N, C-alpha and C positions, 0 to 999 in steps of 0.2 A: 122504738117509738116513732122513728121516721117513717117506717113502712106502715105502721098502724095509721098514722095520720094520712099517708098517701092512700091507704085502702079506704078510709072514710071519704076521701075526695077522689075516687077512682075516675079515670078518664074513659071516654067511650071508645078510644082507639084500641084495636086488637092487634096492632102491628108490633110484634115482639122486637123486631130489629130497630124500629124507630125509638121505642122506649129504651132499649138497651144502649143505643148510641148516646142518648141523654145521660144515662147512668154512668157510662164509661167516661164521658167528658167531665162529669162532676168528680169522678174518682181521680182523674189525672190532675185536676186542679188541687184536690186534697193532697195528692202525692207531692206536688210542688210546695205546698205549705208544710207538709211533714219533713221535707228535705231541709228546712231551716234548722231544727234542733240537731239533725245529723251533722250538718256542716259545722255547727257550733261545737259539737263534741269533738270532731276531728281537729278543729282549730285549737281547742283547749289541750288536747293531747300533743299537738305540734308545739305548743308554747310552754309545755312543762319544762322547768329548769330545776333540776335537783340541787344545784348549787345554792339556791335560795333557801334551802332547808324546809322548815315546816310551812313557810309562806309561799312555796312554789305553786301550789294549787290555787291559793287565793289570788296570787298575782296573775296566773294564767287565765282566771275567770274574767278579770277586768282589764287585761292588757289591751292597749290599742292595736297591737299586732294580732291579737286574737280576733278582734272585729274585722280587721283587714283580711285575715286569712279565712274568716267565715264567708266573706263575700266571694273570694276566689273559689273556695270549696263548694259554695252554693251554685255558682255558675257552672262548675264542672258537673255537679249532680244534676242540674236541670238539663244540661246537654246530654248526659247519659240517659235520662228519662226520655228525652226526645228521640234519640237514636234507637232506643229499645222500642218505642211506640211505632216506629216506622219499619223496623226490621225483625220484629218478633215472629215466631212460628207457633202455630197451634198443632199442626200435624207434623210428623217426622218425614224427612225426605227419604226416598227409597235409595238404598245403596246396594248395588249388586256387583261391586268390584272387589278386588283384593285389598284396596286401600280406601276404606270408607272415610277416614279423616281428610285425606286429600280430596276426595270426591265432594265432601261437604263444602270445602273451600271453593271449589270450582262450580258448584251447582248454581249459585246465584252470585256471579262475579261482581255485579254492581252493589249488591247489599254487603258483600264481603269487603269491597273497597271502601264503602261508606263507613262501616264499623271500624275498620283498621285506621283509616285516615282521621276519623273523629277522635279516637283514643290517642293517636299520636299528637294531635294538636292540643288535646287536654293535658297530655303529659308535658309538653313544652310550656304550656301556660302555668302549670303548677311548679315546674322547675324554675321559671323566672320568678315566681312569687317566693320560692324558697331562697333563691339567691339574694333577692332584695331584703328579705326579712331576717334570714339566719346567716347570711354570708355564704360565700362560695368562691370558686375559682374565677378570677378576673379573665377577661378575654385576651388581654395583651400584657406582656411582660416587657420591662425595659432593663435588660442586663447591662447595657452600656451607659446607663444614666437616663435622666428624664428627657434629655435632648438627643439621645441616640436613637437608632432605628428600633422599632418594636419587634417583638417576637410573639408568635401565637402560643398561648398557654395550652400545653397538652392536656391539663386537667379540665380546662373549659371545653375543649373539643370532646374529650372523653365523656364529660357530663351530658352533653347534648346527644352524643351517640347512645349513651345509656338510657336517657329518657326516651329516645326513639325506639330503642329495643323493648322497653317496658310497654309502650303503647302498641307496637306491632304484635308482640307475643300475647298480650292480654286480649287484644281484638281478635287475633286468630284463634286463641283458645276458646273464646266465646262461641265461635262458629264451629270449630272442630269437635268440641265437647257438647255441642247442642244445648248450650246454656241459654241461648235465645229462644229455645222452645219452652213454652209455658208449662209448668208442672202444677196441675190442679190438685188441691188438697182433698183428701178423703174425709177429714174431720173439719167441722166448722169451728173456727176459733176467732176470738176478737183480734183486731189488728195489733193491740198492745202485746198480747200473749204470743202471737205469731212473730212479731219483730223481736221480742225478748228471747225467744227460742233460737233465732237465727243470728243474734249478735255474737255469741262465742265462735260460731262457725265462720263468720265474716272476719273476725280478728285473726283466727288461726290461718285461714286461707290467705289473707293479705300478707301475713308475715312469711308463710311458706312460699308463696308465689314470689315475693320480693327477694327472698334469700336464694331461691332457685335461679331466678333471672340474673342476679348479681354474680353468682358462681359461674354460670355459663358465659356471661359477658366478660368476666375477668379472664377466663381461658381464651376466649375468642380474641380479645384485645391483646392479650399477651403474645398471640401468634401473629396477628396481622395489624395490630393497632399502630405500631411504629411506622409501618409502611403507609398506612392511611394518613398518619400525621405528616409524614414527609411529602406525600403527594399533595395534600392541601397547602402546605407551606410552599411547595414549588409553584402551584397555581397562583398563590397570593404574591409571590416574589416577582411575577411578571407584571404586576400592577404597581407595586411600590417596593421600596427597599426594606428588607427585613434583616434582622440580626441572625447570625449563624451560630450563636452560642449553644452549647449542649445543655439540655434541661433534663431534670429527673422525670421518670415515668410516674404517672399518678397511681398506678396499680400498687405501688409499695408505700403509699401514704395512708396511714391509719385514719387520719382525719377525713381524707377524701372518701375512703370506703365507708366510714360511718355516716358521712353526709349522703352518699348514694343510698345506703340502706334506709336511713331515716326518711329520705324523700320518697323512695319507692313504696315503703310501707304505708305512708300517709296517702299517697296518690291512689294506690290500689284499694285502701280502706274506703276512701271516698267513693270509688266506683262500685265496690261491693255493696255499700249501703244503698246506693241508688238502684242497683240490680235487684236486691232483695225487696226493696220497697215497691218497685214496679211490679214484680211478680205477685206480691201479696195483694196489692191493690186491685190488679186486673183479675186474678183468679179466685178471689173470695166469692163464696156463694151469693147468688142474687135472689131477689123476690120480685122479679119483673112482672110476672103474671098477676101478682096482687095489685098492680097499679091499674089494671084494666077491669072494666065492669064484667066483660066476658072472659073470665080467667082461662077457661079451657081453650077457646079459640086463639087467644093470645099465645098460650104455650104451644099449641099445635103449629102456629105460624113460625115460631122459632125453631121447632124440630124440622120443619120443611125448608128452612132458609139455607140455601146452598151457596149463596154469593159470598158469605163471610164465614169461614170455619170457626172464628171466635164466637160469633153470635150463636151458631148451631151448638157449639160445645157448652155455652152458658145455658142454652135451653135444655140440653140433656142433663146437665148438672142440676138444674132446677127440678127436672122431672124426677131424678133419683132422690133428691132431698125430700120432695113432697110425698113420693110413694113410700119412703122409708120412715118419715117422721110425722106426717100430717094425715091423720085418719079422715079429717073433714074433706080435704081435697081428693083423697083416694075415692071416697064415696061419691063425690061430685063427678069424677071422671067415669066411674062405673055405672052411675045412674043417669048420665046424660045421654039419652037415647032419641030425643026429638031433634034430630039433625037430618037435613035433606041429603047430606053426603055420607050418612052412615052414623052409627053410634060412635061416641067419643072413644070408647075402648077399642073399637075396630080401627080407627084412624091412628090412635097413639101406638097400638101394638104393631100396626103395619110399618110405622117409621122405625121402631126398634128392630123388628124382624128384617127390614131392609138393610140395616147396618150389619147385622149378624150374617145375613145371606151374602152380602157383598164380600165380607172377609172369607166366608166359606168358599165362594167362587174363586177368589184369588188363590187360596190354598190349593184348590183342585187344578187350577191352571198351571201351578208350579209342579204338580205331581208328574213323575215319569210315566210313560206308557207301560201298562202292565198286561201280561198275558191273561186272557179270559180263563176263569176257573169254573169247572163244572159245579152247578148248583144242585144239591140233592133235593129232590121233591119232598115236600112236607106231607106226610100221611095224615089222614083224617083222625086217626087215633092218637097221633103224637100230640103232646101238650107239655108245656113248660110248667114246672111246679112253682107257681107264684103264690106266695102266701102273704097276707096282711091281717093283722089283728088276730092271728091264730086260726083264721078260716081259710080253706083252700080257695084259690081264685083261678080255677081252670078256665072260667068263662071270660077272663080278661083277654085271652087269646082267641082270635077269630079263626075259624076253620078254613080260611082262604090260603091259597098258595102264594108265596111271594112272587111278584112279577119280575121276570128277568129283563132288565132294560138293555137296550142296544148299547154297544160299546161306543163311547164318544170318540170322535177323531183325535188322533194324537196331536198335541200342540206343536206348533212350529218351533224349531230351535231358537231359544232366546239369545239375544245379543249378550256379549260378555258384560257390558256395563248397563244393559237395560235400555228400553226404548226412551226412557226419560233423559238419558245422557245425550246432549246435543252440543254443537258449537265447540267452544274452547275446552269445556270439560271433557268431551269425548276425544278431542285431538290430543290433549295432554295425557290422558289415561291410556289411550291406544299407543302413543309414542313410548310411554314408560313401559307398557307391557311388551312391546316389540324389542326394547333394549334389554329387558330382563331375560326374555326367552333365548337370547343369543349366547348366554353364558351359563355354565353349570351352577354358579352361585345364584344367579337370578332365578333359575328354575327352582332351586331349593327354596328361595324366598317365596315364590309363588305357591309352592306346595305347602309351605308352612302357614301361609295366610289363606285360609279357605274363603272363597267368595260366597257370602251369604246375603240374601236379600231380606230387608226388613219392611218391605212395602206392605205386607199384610197388616202389620201393626203400626201403620202410619197414624191411625186414629185410635190408638190403644185405649186411652181413657174413655173415649166415646163408646167403644165396644163394651167396656166394663159397665158403664152406666146403662147401656141398652139392655144387657143381660140381667142386671140386678133389678132395674125398674120393671122390666117385663115380668120377671118371675115374682117380684113382690106383689104386683097387681093380681097375678094368678093365685098366689098364696092367700091373700086377703079376700079373694072372691068367695071363699067359703061362708064368711059372715057378712060381707059388705056388698056382694053382688045380688041386689034385690030382684033383678029381672033375668038373671041367668045368661047374660050376654057373653060371659067368659067361658062357660062350660063347653060351648060348641067349638071353641078354638083351642082347647087344651092340646088336642092331638097335633094340631099344626105347630103350636109353640114347642112342644116336646120334639117333634120331628126336626125343627130348625136347630134346636140346641144339640140334639144327638148327632146331627150331621156335622155341626161345627166341632164338637168334641172329637169325633172320629177323625176329621181332617187335621185337627191340631196334634193329636197323638201320632198320626201317620207322618206329618211333617217333621215332628221331633225325631221319630225313629229313622226317617230318611236322612236327616242331617247328621245323625250319629253314625249311620252306616250299619248298625246292628239289626235294624228291622224291628226293634222292640222299644217302646217308650220307656225312657230312663230319666228320672229326675236329675241324676247326677251329671248327665252329659247334655241335657236339653238346654236351650237358651233360656235366659232369665225371664224374658217376656212370655215365652211359650209356656213355661211352668206356671207363671202367674195367671195366664188366661185359662189354662187347664183347671187350675184350682178354683177360679171364679165360676166356671161353668159347672164343675163337679159340686161345689158348695151349693149353688142354686138348685141343682137337681136333688141333692140330699135334703135340702130344706123342703122342697116340693114333696118328696116322698114322705117326709115326716108329717107335714101338714095334712096330706091326703091319705095317710096310712089306712084309715078305716073306710075310705071311699074308693080305693083303687079298683075294686071289682066293678063298680057301677060305671067306670069311665069307658069300658068297652074299647080299649086301645087296640090298634092293629098288632099283628103278630110281631113285627120287627121291634116296635116300640116297647111292647110288653117284655120282650126278651132282654132288651137293654135296661129297662127299668127294674128287672128282677135283681140285677147286681146291686142297684142302689137300695132296693128293699131288703136285701141281705147284708147291706153295709160292707160290700166286698168290691166295690167299683174302684 
């Protein structure tokens, strides 16, 4: 309804980025509003006391401590939303070293420091709230009486160290696991259903993360904790007199361990809710082009917007949505031919082909130099038996000989960590590499962790949208292309897809070392992209099955298309 009203009052602006910024600002405000019930749910869970019996839930719903904890959890949630809004990624960072997780930490040191420090401060804030509301270890003990010298409580120090560990590990995990990278959904869901589906995952992830950090902290503190405690006491003893009584270690206190687990689960649960809420709000499909009077120009400006990857991704996401589900806007794109800069189909397809061609070029640049192979000439009498609809299609092949292109120059040897590694990142990785190669164990580690680059799939989702949107327009052109603007470009579109598919399979075979594309050994994203391109070509073959003869495709394309016509690709 909101978009329908906006469509009735469409604005004259065709600037996709300007309209998108307004939509994103509204969504962030809504995310801040949605954070209130999340904070209240966490507060109710925190204040559940089973000793009250059947009235435990009723008391937790109206307890003053629930209101106070809601405020603290809401502040933490808003801070998480703000740090995500300033440090999120749309495209993946290129990792060409043997240690990609370490390279992700060093790629943007300022962003990493911001994320880690923010979560450490939030962890301290919520720890103080827990100590005030639910009790906890006091900072000072008086073993010699109220008027005797104080002694630092080891449980208090351990609690603050544990809270610091939770913040550091969670912030670092967000960076190393690329959780700051937005994951755009393929299916359009309402916010309620999207949040409902992610709540169980958030609970299980919070409990699993808290348990894992607690176990690792217990082991680390068992080894070095007492030394840290004595060092802090030694520093404080230089300032004022302190008691020297022996105190018990907090690691063997069941109440202290339960307090740490309870605190960490609630803290991480608050962060998880904010993380899931931000991702859902930002990545849900938009209808920005419907806000403009000139919908096609507005969408095209978004596809060409290179200053903000998020804006461009939203435009490609919108293009995929309307080509897949809106026949009205498909027809509008295919029939929009009165443009001084060319037909709308030509301009939209050019942007999609540019994304696919860029990925193909990156794959070719990573290919090793190969020896030239002799090309057998094609005789005039030779033909590939291409059949469609039960009729022979020998005329799909042209009688021309394939041109032999000159061999491109061999690419220069790439640096171990890629040209994108600079400054602190390259220094740390180079130093680590030099240390490992000096020992047999280090060399074995380097051999076991193969260096693989993911730079080709930095905009993986954008490539998927480009392929599917492009081919969807081609498929629907049979009935919706009134002026035949698509038919003249089918050979160019197929040539782009076949070139990309060939490079994808070659890259997968090269990384495996077998020389043959194998689904079992290829990387997950390579297999996914191969399936996307193959499915698009299969759908094209099915839709144009009766008309393949009339396309008059070149020899190379017809030969590749034959495998799809025979369903053997």
